[in-house]
Backbone as a printed PyTorch tensor [residue, N CA C, xyz], in Angstrom:
tensor([[[142.9110,  92.5610, 108.6670],
         [141.4310,  92.3450, 108.9050],
         [140.4670,  93.6480, 109.2360]],

        [[140.6850,  93.9940, 110.8170],
         [140.1180,  94.7360, 111.5960],
         [140.3260,  96.0230, 110.8380]],

        [[141.2460,  96.4760, 110.1590],
         [141.5370,  97.6910, 109.4570],
         [140.5270,  97.9920, 108.2420]],

        [[140.6770,  96.6020, 107.7600],
         [139.7490,  96.6600, 106.4250],
         [138.2900,  96.7670, 106.4060]],

        [[137.7030,  95.7860, 107.5190],
         [136.2680,  96.0800, 107.9960],
         [135.7640,  97.8110, 108.4370]],

        [[136.8070,  98.1550, 109.2210],
         [136.4830,  99.6860, 109.5020],
         [136.6810, 100.6980, 108.5440]],

        [[137.6880, 100.6600, 107.3540],
         [137.6680, 101.2250, 106.0600],
         [135.6950, 100.6540, 105.6760]],

        [[135.3850,  99.8530, 105.5010],
         [134.3220,  99.4410, 104.7840],
         [133.2100, 100.2460, 105.2050]],

        [[133.1170,  99.8050, 106.5260],
         [131.9810, 100.7330, 107.5760],
         [131.8560, 102.0120, 107.3320]],

        [[133.1830, 102.8370, 106.8690],
         [133.2070, 103.6770, 107.0070],
         [132.4720, 104.1380, 105.5120]],

        [[132.9980, 103.6790, 104.3870],
         [132.8070, 103.7730, 103.2690],
         [131.2240, 103.7570, 103.1980]],

        [[130.4130, 102.3870, 103.5870],
         [129.2200, 102.1620, 103.8710],
         [128.2770, 103.4870, 104.4690]],

        [[128.9600, 103.8790, 105.5490],
         [128.0580, 105.0600, 106.0990],
         [128.3410, 106.2430, 105.6870]],

        [[129.7340, 106.7420, 104.7960],
         [129.4160, 107.9420, 103.6060],
         [128.2090, 107.9770, 102.8010]],

        [[128.6150, 106.7280, 102.2100],
         [127.3210, 106.3570, 100.8630],
         [125.5900, 106.4340, 101.4690]],

        [[125.6370, 106.0350, 102.9580],
         [124.4460, 106.3190, 103.0940],
         [124.1900, 107.9480, 103.5990]],

        [[124.7710, 108.6100, 103.4590],
         [124.5800, 109.9270, 104.1790],
         [124.9150, 111.0720, 102.8820]],

        [[125.1010, 110.4120, 101.7670],
         [125.6310, 111.3130, 100.6530],
         [124.4560, 112.4240, 100.3300]],

        [[123.3060, 112.3240, 100.4930],
         [122.5100, 113.3100, 100.2800],
         [122.2830, 113.7690, 100.9200]],

        [[122.5510, 115.4430, 100.5570],
         [122.6320, 116.6280, 101.2860],
         [121.3520, 117.1180, 101.6550]],

        [[121.3250, 117.5450, 102.8480],
         [120.2570, 117.8550, 103.5230],
         [119.8310, 119.1390, 103.1450]],

        [[118.8960, 119.8520, 102.9250],
         [118.5360, 121.3270, 102.2620],
         [117.1020, 121.9970, 102.9840]],

        [[117.4710, 122.3540, 104.0760],
         [116.2290, 122.9310, 104.9300],
         [115.4620, 123.7290, 103.7110]],

        [[114.0640, 123.8890, 103.8690],
         [113.0110, 124.4370, 103.4220],
         [113.5020, 126.1480, 103.1240]],

        [[113.2910, 126.7990, 102.3050],
         [113.2230, 127.9200, 102.3100],
         [112.3240, 129.0210, 102.1930]],

        [[111.9090, 130.7240, 102.6140],
         [110.7370, 131.3510, 102.6520],
         [109.8900, 131.0980, 103.2370]],

        [[108.6600, 131.0750, 102.4860],
         [107.4640, 131.2150, 102.9500],
         [107.4010, 129.2560, 103.4860]],

        [[107.8190, 128.7330, 102.6360],
         [107.4400, 127.3100, 102.8020],
         [108.0670, 126.6950, 103.6330]],

        [[108.7490, 126.9480, 104.8140],
         [109.5610, 126.0250, 105.8390],
         [108.4380, 126.4360, 106.7990]],

        [[107.3230, 127.0590, 106.4760],
         [105.8310, 126.8330, 107.5210],
         [105.1240, 125.4430, 107.1150]],

        [[105.7380, 124.7200, 105.8300],
         [104.9020, 123.9930, 105.5660],
         [105.3440, 122.3490, 106.4970]],

        [[106.3110, 122.7270, 107.2200],
         [106.3220, 121.5510, 107.6620],
         [106.4390, 122.2260, 109.4540]],

        [[105.6330, 123.2140, 109.9410],
         [105.3090, 123.5140, 110.9110],
         [103.9370, 123.1870, 111.3660]],

        [[103.4890, 121.8690, 111.7650],
         [102.3900, 121.2470, 111.7910],
         [101.3590, 121.8620, 112.5650]],

        [[101.7810, 122.4960, 113.8510],
         [100.8890, 123.0220, 114.5940],
         [100.5350, 124.5390, 114.3950]],

        [[ 99.3040, 124.8200, 113.6790],
         [ 99.3320, 126.3020, 113.5650],
         [ 98.0950, 126.8360, 114.1880]],

        [[ 98.1490, 126.3660, 115.3640],
         [ 97.1480, 126.6350, 116.4640],
         [ 96.9230, 128.1510, 116.8650]],

        [[ 98.2350, 128.9650, 116.2460],
         [ 98.0070, 130.1580, 116.2460],
         [ 97.1680, 130.9000, 115.3160]],

        [[ 96.7190, 130.2760, 114.3280],
         [ 95.6400, 130.8350, 113.3750],
         [ 94.4970, 130.6490, 113.6500]],

        [[ 93.3360, 130.9010, 112.7080],
         [ 91.8960, 130.7430, 112.7030],
         [ 91.6240, 129.5500, 111.5320]],

        [[ 91.3440, 128.4800, 112.1420],
         [ 90.9830, 127.0880, 111.3020],
         [ 89.6730, 126.9040, 111.0560]],

        [[ 88.9280, 126.7030, 109.9210],
         [ 87.7820, 126.7430, 109.4510],
         [ 87.3430, 125.9070, 108.1180]],

        [[ 86.6130, 124.4180, 108.5470],
         [ 86.1660, 123.7140, 107.8190],
         [ 85.1710, 124.4620, 106.5890]],

        [[ 85.7100, 124.2420, 105.5630],
         [ 84.5490, 125.0540, 104.3610],
         [ 83.8640, 123.2900, 103.4810]],

        [[ 82.8550, 123.4960, 102.8440],
         [ 82.0710, 122.5240, 102.3450],
         [ 83.2240, 123.3210, 100.7660]],

        [[ 83.6730, 124.2890, 100.6270],
         [ 84.0320, 124.6240,  99.0490],
         [ 85.3610, 123.8300,  98.4900]],

        [[ 85.5990, 123.5450,  97.4660],
         [ 86.7420, 123.2660,  97.1800],
         [ 87.9380, 123.9590,  97.1220]],

        [[ 89.0420, 123.6830,  97.9410],
         [ 90.2060, 124.2180,  98.1610],
         [ 91.3570, 123.5970,  97.2290]],

        [[ 90.8720, 123.3080,  96.2140],
         [ 92.3170, 122.1900,  95.6930],
         [ 92.3720, 123.6720,  94.6550]],

        [[ 93.6460, 124.4280,  94.3250],
         [ 94.1160, 125.2630,  93.2960],
         [ 94.0220, 124.3480,  91.8860]],

        [[ 93.7950, 125.5720,  90.7540],
         [ 93.9970, 124.7470,  89.6730],
         [ 95.6580, 124.9210,  89.7170]],

        [[ 96.2900, 124.3200,  88.9880],
         [ 97.4730, 124.2900,  88.8050],
         [ 98.1100, 123.5570,  87.5990]],

        [[ 98.5520, 124.6610,  86.6630],
         [ 98.9940, 124.3860,  85.6030],
         [100.5510, 124.8760,  85.0000]],

        [[101.2480, 123.7950,  84.6250],
         [102.8150, 124.4660,  84.0170],
         [102.8360, 124.2370,  82.6570]],

        [[103.1840, 125.2900,  82.0070],
         [103.4700, 125.3150,  80.6910],
         [102.1610, 125.0860,  79.9020]],

        [[100.5890, 125.0190,  80.8010],
         [ 99.6840, 124.8140,  80.2360],
         [ 99.2460, 123.3140,  80.6140]],

        [[ 99.6830, 122.5420,  81.2250],
         [ 99.5130, 121.4340,  81.5910],
         [ 99.0810, 121.3760,  82.9820]],

        [[ 97.9510, 120.2810,  82.8060],
         [ 97.5810, 120.2830,  84.2350],
         [ 98.3390, 119.5250,  85.4190]],

        [[ 98.4460, 119.7890,  86.0740],
         [ 99.1010, 119.2670,  87.2910],
         [ 98.6240, 118.6430,  88.4010]],

        [[ 98.7100, 117.4850,  89.2590],
         [ 97.4270, 117.1700,  90.3760],
         [ 98.4900, 116.7450,  91.3610]],

        [[ 97.8650, 117.1670,  92.8240],
         [ 98.4350, 116.4080,  93.6990],
         [ 98.0580, 114.8220,  94.0050]],

        [[ 99.2530, 114.0760,  94.5540],
         [ 99.2890, 112.9730,  94.8000],
         [ 99.0200, 112.2630,  93.4590]],

        [[ 99.3410, 112.8180,  92.4840],
         [ 99.1870, 112.0450,  90.9580],
         [100.4310, 112.4730,  90.4230]],

        [[100.9930, 113.6300,  90.5590],
         [102.2620, 114.1930,  89.6220],
         [103.4910, 113.8410,  90.5860]],

        [[104.5260, 113.7680,  90.2110],
         [105.7430, 113.8660,  91.1120],
         [106.7310, 114.9250,  90.6490]],

        [[107.3460, 115.5030,  92.0150],
         [108.3510, 116.4790,  91.5040],
         [109.2270, 116.4310,  90.6930]],

        [[109.6130, 115.0450,  90.2160],
         [110.3300, 114.7580,  89.2690],
         [109.5650, 115.2310,  87.5400]],

        [[108.1770, 115.0530,  87.8400],
         [107.5370, 115.6320,  86.4980],
         [107.6740, 117.0340,  86.4800]],

        [[107.5660, 117.4530,  87.6420],
         [107.7950, 119.1990,  87.4940],
         [109.0770, 119.1640,  87.2170]],

        [[110.0920, 118.7950,  87.8010],
         [111.3930, 118.8030,  86.9580],
         [111.8250, 119.0840,  85.5650]],

        [[111.0500, 117.8960,  85.3370],
         [111.2910, 117.5640,  83.8910],
         [110.8690, 118.7220,  82.6400]],

        [[109.5730, 119.5210,  83.4560],
         [108.8260, 120.5070,  83.0060],
         [109.6580, 121.8360,  83.0670]],

        [[110.5670, 122.3320,  84.1540],
         [110.7000, 123.3300,  84.1750],
         [112.7640, 123.4830,  85.0250]],

        [[112.8670, 122.1880,  84.8960],
         [114.5100, 121.9740,  85.0190],
         [114.5610, 122.3490,  86.5850]],

        [[115.4840, 122.8640,  86.9880],
         [115.9420, 122.9600,  88.6440],
         [116.4840, 121.4040,  89.5750]],

        [[116.6650, 121.5860,  90.4910],
         [117.0190, 120.5680,  91.3550],
         [115.7950, 120.5310,  92.1220]],

        [[115.7330, 119.0600,  92.7110],
         [114.9440, 118.5940,  93.7610],
         [115.8180, 118.6110,  94.7290]],

        [[115.2690, 119.1690,  96.1290],
         [116.1950, 118.8190,  97.2610],
         [115.4560, 117.9970,  98.1450]],

        [[116.1230, 117.9990,  99.7250],
         [115.5480, 117.3040, 100.6660],
         [115.6180, 117.8880, 101.6360]],

        [[114.8320, 118.2000, 102.6670],
         [115.0360, 118.7940, 104.3510],
         [115.3090, 117.6740, 105.1380]],

        [[115.2160, 116.0090, 104.7870],
         [114.8710, 115.3250, 105.7320],
         [113.3320, 114.5650, 105.7630]],

        [[112.5520, 115.7280, 105.9390],
         [111.1800, 115.7360, 106.1860],
         [110.4690, 115.8990, 104.9660]],

        [[111.2040, 116.5800, 103.6990],
         [110.0370, 117.3810, 102.6890],
         [111.1290, 117.0900, 101.4440]],

        [[110.9030, 116.5960, 100.4050],
         [111.2010, 116.9060,  98.9100],
         [110.7990, 118.0100,  98.7610]],

        [[111.3910, 118.9000,  98.0280],
         [111.2640, 120.0720,  97.1490],
         [111.8680, 120.3750,  96.1870]],

        [[111.2080, 121.2950,  95.6560],
         [112.1120, 122.0920,  94.1570],
         [111.3760, 123.5040,  94.0870]],

        [[111.9600, 124.3760,  93.8340],
         [111.1340, 126.1030,  94.1510],
         [111.9770, 126.5490,  92.5440]],

        [[110.8570, 127.7520,  92.2050],
         [111.2780, 128.2020,  91.1040],
         [110.9650, 129.8360,  91.4910]],

        [[111.7120, 130.5660,  90.8910],
         [111.3910, 132.4110,  90.6810],
         [110.8910, 132.5560,  89.7790]],

        [[109.5000, 133.2570,  89.3050],
         [109.2290, 133.2630,  87.7830],
         [108.7380, 135.0190,  88.0990]],

        [[109.8570, 135.7790,  87.3850],
         [109.7940, 137.1040,  86.7230],
         [108.4790, 137.5170,  86.4810]],

        [[107.7720, 136.5930,  85.5560],
         [106.7690, 137.1480,  84.8130],
         [105.5700, 137.5810,  85.6110]],

        [[105.3340, 136.1560,  86.5920],
         [104.2130, 136.2740,  87.8240],
         [104.7620, 137.2990,  89.1740]],

        [[105.8950, 137.6540,  88.9620],
         [106.6660, 138.2350,  89.9570],
         [106.3890, 137.3290,  91.7390]],

        [[106.5950, 136.1410,  91.6340],
         [106.4000, 135.2370,  92.6530],
         [107.6370, 133.8260,  92.7790]],

        [[107.4120, 133.5010,  93.7280],
         [108.3870, 132.5670,  94.1890],
         [107.6180, 130.9860,  94.5080]],

        [[107.7290, 129.8360,  94.0710],
         [107.1420, 128.5680,  94.1290],
         [107.4880, 128.0500,  94.4340]],

        [[107.1200, 126.9600,  95.2670],
         [107.9790, 125.9140,  96.2990],
         [106.8980, 124.4180,  95.8250]],

        [[107.1930, 123.8210,  95.1780],
         [106.6220, 122.3150,  95.4410],
         [106.8340, 121.2500,  96.1560]],

        [[105.7980, 120.7440,  96.8570],
         [106.6190, 119.8620,  97.9410],
         [106.0610, 118.4810,  97.9630]],

        [[107.0190, 117.3360,  98.8440],
         [106.1570, 116.2110,  99.0040],
         [106.5210, 115.7600, 100.0850]],

        [[105.7960, 115.1120, 100.8930],
         [106.1930, 114.6000, 102.1050],
         [106.9740, 113.5200, 102.4710]],

        [[108.2540, 113.2250, 102.9650],
         [108.9820, 112.1100, 102.7230],
         [108.0810, 111.0070, 103.2680]],

        [[107.5520, 111.0540, 103.8550],
         [106.6680, 109.6510, 105.0320],
         [105.6140, 109.3010, 104.3350]],

        [[104.6360, 110.4030, 103.5380],
         [103.2060, 109.9390, 103.1960],
         [103.7430, 110.0200, 101.5500]],

        [[104.4010, 110.7270, 101.2650],
         [104.0170, 111.0670,  99.7130],
         [105.1180, 110.5320,  99.0150]],

        [[106.6780, 110.7240,  99.5410],
         [107.4720, 110.1290,  98.7040],
         [107.8420, 110.3000,  97.3840]],

        [[108.0470, 111.5450,  96.9670],
         [108.1260, 111.9530,  95.6800],
         [107.0650, 112.5370,  95.0280]],

        [[105.6880, 112.1790,  95.4170],
         [104.4200, 112.9820,  94.6490],
         [104.3810, 113.9770,  95.7480]],

        [[103.4990, 114.7280,  94.8350],
         [103.0720, 116.3120,  95.4090],
         [102.1960, 116.4000,  96.1440]],

        [[102.3490, 116.9960,  97.2720],
         [101.1830, 117.0180,  98.2220],
         [101.3180, 118.4740,  99.1100]],

        [[102.0310, 119.2180,  98.4480],
         [101.9560, 120.6190,  98.8730],
         [102.3720, 121.8650,  97.9800]],

        [[101.9160, 122.9620,  98.0320],
         [102.5300, 123.8330,  97.3580],
         [102.6050, 125.3130,  98.1130]],

        [[104.0570, 126.0070,  98.2120],
         [103.8770, 127.2550,  98.9860],
         [104.5860, 128.3520,  97.5720]],

        [[103.5930, 129.7100,  97.8470],
         [104.0280, 130.6700,  97.0550],
         [103.9520, 132.0950,  97.9800]],

        [[104.9770, 132.6480,  97.6920],
         [105.1450, 133.9740,  98.1600],
         [105.3920, 135.2150,  96.8340]],

        [[105.5000, 136.3340,  97.0740],
         [106.2920, 137.4070,  96.3020],
         [107.6020, 137.1260,  96.3500]],

        [[108.0790, 137.4720,  94.9060],
         [109.0840, 136.4830,  94.5800],
         [110.4550, 136.8920,  95.5630]],

        [[110.7500, 135.8820,  95.8150],
         [111.4670, 135.9110,  97.3270],
         [113.1560, 135.5660,  96.6450]],

        [[113.7910, 136.6460,  96.1010],
         [115.4450, 136.2780,  95.9530],
         [116.3690, 136.2710,  96.4260]],

        [[115.8280, 136.1840,  98.0570],
         [116.9740, 135.5500,  98.5970],
         [116.8250, 134.1010,  98.9000]],

        [[115.6440, 133.0690,  98.0760],
         [115.5680, 131.8510,  98.1130],
         [116.4510, 131.1500,  97.5640]],

        [[116.9550, 131.7100,  96.5210],
         [118.4060, 130.8990,  95.5420],
         [117.5090, 129.7980,  94.6990]],

        [[115.8110, 129.8040,  94.4600],
         [115.5430, 129.2770,  93.0300],
         [115.8640, 129.4240,  92.2410]],

        [[115.6530, 128.7110,  91.1150],
         [115.8420, 128.7360,  89.7400],
         [115.1710, 129.6000,  89.2110]],

        [[115.1370, 130.5930,  88.7120],
         [114.7420, 131.4980,  87.8180],
         [114.0620, 131.0610,  86.6600]],

        [[112.8520, 130.7280,  86.0710],
         [112.2090, 130.1600,  85.2320],
         [111.2390, 131.3930,  84.4170]],

        [[111.5880, 131.1060,  83.1080],
         [110.7360, 132.2720,  81.9710],
         [109.2390, 131.2910,  81.4640]],

        [[109.2510, 129.9390,  82.0600],
         [108.3540, 129.1730,  81.4230],
         [107.0200, 129.4840,  82.8720]],

        [[105.9040, 129.2340,  81.8800],
         [104.2800, 129.5040,  82.8570],
         [104.1540, 128.4470,  83.8670]],

        [[103.7210, 129.4230,  85.0840],
         [103.3830, 128.3560,  85.6970],
         [101.9080, 129.2210,  86.4290]],

        [[101.1040, 128.7110,  86.5490],
         [ 99.6710, 129.1210,  86.9800],
         [ 99.0940, 128.3850,  88.2480]],

        [[ 99.2090, 129.0590,  89.1670],
         [ 98.3860, 128.0370,  90.4540],
         [ 97.5370, 128.8510,  90.8850]],

        [[ 96.1490, 128.8100,  91.0600],
         [ 94.9650, 130.0380,  91.8850],
         [ 93.9010, 129.0370,  92.2530]],

        [[ 93.7270, 129.6890,  92.8580],
         [ 92.3170, 129.1630,  94.1140],
         [ 91.2020, 130.4670,  94.4150]],

        [[ 90.1700, 130.7670,  93.3320],
         [ 89.4910, 132.1240,  94.0170],
         [ 90.1770, 133.6270,  93.4680]],

        [[ 91.3470, 132.8470,  92.8080],
         [ 91.8070, 134.5410,  92.3540],
         [ 92.4190, 134.9050,  93.4320]],

        [[ 92.9700, 134.3630,  94.3280],
         [ 93.8040, 135.2080,  95.5980],
         [ 95.1860, 134.6880,  95.2870]],

        [[ 96.2410, 135.6300,  95.6380],
         [ 97.3150, 135.3730,  94.8160],
         [ 98.1450, 136.4890,  96.3080]],

        [[ 99.8560, 136.2440,  96.1780],
         [100.3110, 136.9670,  97.3360],
         [100.0170, 138.7920,  96.6690]],

        [[100.1540, 139.5530,  97.7560],
         [ 99.6220, 140.7160,  98.0380],
         [ 98.2520, 140.9590,  97.8340]],

        [[ 97.5310, 139.6420,  97.4040],
         [ 95.7730, 140.1130,  97.8160],
         [ 95.7010, 140.7720,  98.4860]],

        [[ 95.3030, 142.1740,  98.7060],
         [ 94.5210, 142.4720,  99.9640],
         [ 93.5920, 141.6370, 101.1380]],

        [[ 93.6600, 141.9450, 102.3290],
         [ 92.6330, 140.8920, 103.4820],
         [ 91.3110, 141.5130, 103.0400]],

        [[ 90.7220, 142.2570, 102.5840],
         [ 89.2700, 142.3930, 102.4740],
         [ 88.8790, 141.7490, 101.4890]],

        [[ 89.8630, 141.2850, 100.6050],
         [ 89.2250, 140.2870,  99.1880],
         [ 89.1520, 139.0410,  99.5720]],

        [[ 90.2520, 138.6790, 100.4820],
         [ 90.0620, 137.2000, 101.2370],
         [ 88.9860, 136.9950, 102.1630]],

        [[ 88.4910, 138.4440, 102.8660],
         [ 87.4390, 138.0530, 104.2550],
         [ 85.9620, 138.0000, 102.8000]],

        [[ 85.9540, 138.8270, 102.2020],
         [ 84.5170, 138.9510, 100.7250],
         [ 84.4510, 137.4480, 100.2300]],

        [[ 85.8170, 136.9770, 100.0510],
         [ 85.7050, 135.5750,  99.1240],
         [ 84.9560, 134.3220,  99.9310]],

        [[ 86.0880, 134.2390, 100.9940],
         [ 85.7850, 132.9700, 102.2640],
         [ 84.5860, 133.5000, 103.2640]],

        [[ 83.6240, 134.5500, 103.1310],
         [ 83.0960, 134.9420, 104.0170],
         [ 83.2060, 135.3080, 105.7700]],

        [[ 84.5160, 135.6350, 105.8430],
         [ 85.0730, 135.6010, 106.9910],
         [ 85.0350, 136.9690, 107.7450]],

        [[ 84.4740, 137.2640, 108.7550],
         [ 84.1250, 138.8490, 109.4250],
         [ 85.3910, 139.1590, 110.1980]],

        [[ 86.1170, 138.2780, 110.8590],
         [ 87.5600, 138.8130, 111.5340],
         [ 89.0140, 138.4880, 111.3210]],

        [[ 89.6390, 139.3040, 111.4260],
         [ 90.8460, 139.0440, 110.9160],
         [ 91.7140, 137.9490, 111.6890]],

        [[ 92.3380, 137.1110, 111.2440],
         [ 92.9760, 136.1860, 112.1780],
         [ 94.0410, 136.8340, 113.3960]],

        [[ 94.1350, 136.2700, 114.2710],
         [ 94.4110, 136.8750, 115.5620],
         [ 96.1760, 137.0430, 115.0410]],

        [[ 96.5920, 135.8320, 114.6280],
         [ 97.9570, 135.7380, 114.6820],
         [ 98.4510, 135.7110, 113.2420]],

        [[ 97.6290, 136.2080, 112.1800],
         [ 98.4600, 136.3630, 110.7690],
         [ 98.0930, 134.9370, 110.3750]],

        [[ 97.7500, 134.1990, 110.7460],
         [ 97.1740, 132.8550, 109.3280],
         [ 96.1830, 132.2960, 109.7930]],

        [[ 95.0670, 132.2170, 108.4190],
         [ 93.8740, 132.2590, 108.3470],
         [ 94.0280, 130.7740, 107.1800]],

        [[ 93.2990, 129.5700, 107.8330],
         [ 93.4090, 128.0620, 107.5670],
         [ 91.8330, 127.6040, 107.2380]],

        [[ 91.6200, 126.9790, 105.8970],
         [ 90.5130, 126.5940, 105.1890],
         [ 91.0250, 125.0770, 104.9390]],

        [[ 90.1820, 123.9810, 105.4840],
         [ 90.4990, 122.8470, 105.0620],
         [ 89.1930, 122.2890, 104.6480]],

        [[ 88.7250, 121.3230, 103.7860],
         [ 87.7830, 120.2940, 103.4240],
         [ 88.1710, 118.7530, 103.6830]],

        [[ 87.4280, 117.9680, 103.8490],
         [ 87.3730, 116.8430, 103.6070],
         [ 86.4710, 116.0580, 102.6490]],

        [[ 87.0070, 114.9490, 101.9460],
         [ 86.2920, 113.9490, 101.0520],
         [ 86.5530, 112.3780, 101.4990]],

        [[ 85.4100, 111.9660, 101.4660],
         [ 85.2650, 110.8570, 101.5640],
         [ 85.7680, 110.0510, 100.0020]],

        [[ 86.7720, 108.9240, 100.1770],
         [ 87.3850, 108.3430,  98.9080],
         [ 86.6670, 106.8120,  99.4350]],

        [[ 87.0860, 105.9040,  98.3250],
         [ 86.9140, 104.7660,  98.2100],
         [ 87.7560, 103.8560,  99.6370]],

        [[ 87.5150, 102.7860,  99.8240],
         [ 88.3080, 101.6660, 101.1040],
         [ 88.2890, 102.6070, 102.5060]],

        [[ 87.4990, 103.5230, 102.4990],
         [ 87.5300, 104.4030, 103.8130],
         [ 88.5300, 105.3290, 103.7730]],

        [[ 88.9410, 105.4780, 102.9500],
         [ 90.1110, 106.6320, 102.9560],
         [ 89.2880, 108.2480, 102.8430]],

        [[ 90.3280, 109.1230, 103.4790],
         [ 89.5940, 110.1990, 103.4020],
         [ 90.7290, 111.5460, 102.6710]],

        [[ 90.1810, 111.8740, 101.8830],
         [ 91.0650, 113.4640, 101.1730],
         [ 90.9890, 114.7000, 101.9060]],

        [[ 91.9780, 115.1840, 102.7320],
         [ 92.1420, 116.4180, 103.4700],
         [ 92.8900, 117.1860, 102.2900]],

        [[ 92.1770, 118.2900, 102.4300],
         [ 92.9340, 119.5590, 101.3030],
         [ 92.9130, 120.8110, 102.3740]],

        [[ 93.8660, 121.4040, 102.3850],
         [ 94.0050, 122.4470, 103.0860],
         [ 94.5790, 123.9260, 102.1420]],

        [[ 94.2700, 125.1610, 102.5230],
         [ 94.8890, 126.6470, 102.2690],
         [ 95.0060, 127.2230, 103.0840]],

        [[ 96.7260, 127.7770, 103.2860],
         [ 96.9590, 128.8460, 104.5270],
         [ 97.0030, 130.0400, 104.0690]],

        [[ 96.5350, 130.7710, 104.4690],
         [ 96.5920, 132.2360, 104.0380],
         [ 97.3610, 133.2060, 104.9470]],

        [[ 98.9030, 133.3640, 105.0680],
         [ 99.6570, 134.2810, 105.8870],
         [ 99.5040, 136.1410, 105.5460]],

        [[ 98.8530, 136.6170, 106.2890],
         [ 98.4040, 137.9440, 106.1570],
         [ 99.6980, 138.8230, 107.1830]],

        [[100.2580, 139.8420, 106.1860],
         [101.0070, 141.0160, 107.0260],
         [100.8750, 142.0990, 106.5220]],

        [[100.4670, 143.1400, 107.2400],
         [100.0190, 144.2350, 106.9260],
         [ 98.9640, 144.8470, 105.9850]],

        [[ 98.1060, 143.6740, 106.3100],
         [ 96.6130, 143.6070, 105.4120],
         [ 96.8780, 143.1090, 104.3540]],

        [[ 97.7860, 142.5280, 103.7280],
         [ 97.9230, 142.1580, 102.7960],
         [ 98.2470, 140.3340, 102.7880]],

        [[ 97.8500, 139.5310, 101.8830],
         [ 98.5070, 137.9920, 101.6550],
         [ 99.7320, 137.9660, 101.4440]],

        [[100.4710, 137.8680, 102.6480],
         [101.8730, 137.5220, 102.3410],
         [102.5500, 135.8400, 101.8780]],

        [[101.9730, 135.0640, 101.8200],
         [102.3830, 133.7840, 101.5180],
         [100.6820, 133.0550, 101.5640]],

        [[101.1400, 131.9440, 100.7900],
         [ 99.8890, 130.5960, 100.5320],
         [100.5180, 129.3200, 100.7320]],

        [[ 99.8490, 128.4890, 101.3580],
         [100.3770, 127.1200, 101.2820],
         [ 99.2400, 126.2720, 100.7580]],

        [[ 99.1770, 125.6240,  99.8360],
         [ 98.1860, 124.4220,  99.5470],
         [ 98.5220, 123.3520, 100.4770]],

        [[ 97.8250, 122.4810, 100.4640],
         [ 98.3650, 120.9370, 100.9370],
         [ 97.1860, 120.0400, 100.3480]],

        [[ 97.6350, 118.5140, 100.5300],
         [ 96.5890, 117.5430, 100.4520],
         [ 97.2920, 116.7080, 100.8840]],

        [[ 96.5740, 115.4110, 101.3720],
         [ 96.9530, 114.2680, 102.1200],
         [ 95.7490, 113.6090, 102.2130]],

        [[ 95.8720, 112.2100, 101.7490],
         [ 94.8550, 111.0000, 101.9690],
         [ 95.0660, 110.3230, 102.5180]],

        [[ 94.0840, 109.7980, 103.5920],
         [ 94.7380, 108.6530, 104.9590],
         [ 93.5290, 107.9860, 105.2200]],

        [[ 93.8930, 106.9620, 105.6910],
         [ 92.7150, 106.1920, 106.4110],
         [ 92.4780, 106.1820, 108.0390]]])
């Protein structure tokens, strides 16, 4: 009887841990680094929500799921333990896109997007379908001076990341927080991360 119970517990344990943990790759790793004190953080009244279109269809934070994106583009949804994610290499735009969902707050709903120049080391699915994500027409490889002019910033970020965020009051005392992080290397945008979270 003891042997049967031990065997049963081993089976239960294995089934509970059957999902493979897949750490985030590329610029998307920074999504889980919540402490961005090394950057310049600025509150703005401007809308910092990007336009997101997949195959011409509008996608929205906290309304669409990673599974919806998977249906449109294919690929595999992975899990870092903290974040659910799916990523794509687009030769059309010469960019890599990570679609992200915070496991604690969003549970499968889109809460972040990371973008970099084409990251061939990321092992993301190659897609020839149309992905359009843009805010103020700033993309990877955009020169720093365009970012500065667009946002009215005079000084370069000391440690390479410039963060803008906005707050919007919602119903029932909830607040929607949106952010965009620009990672600057050698005078160019190296990566972008957009985020949204609604909390009370």
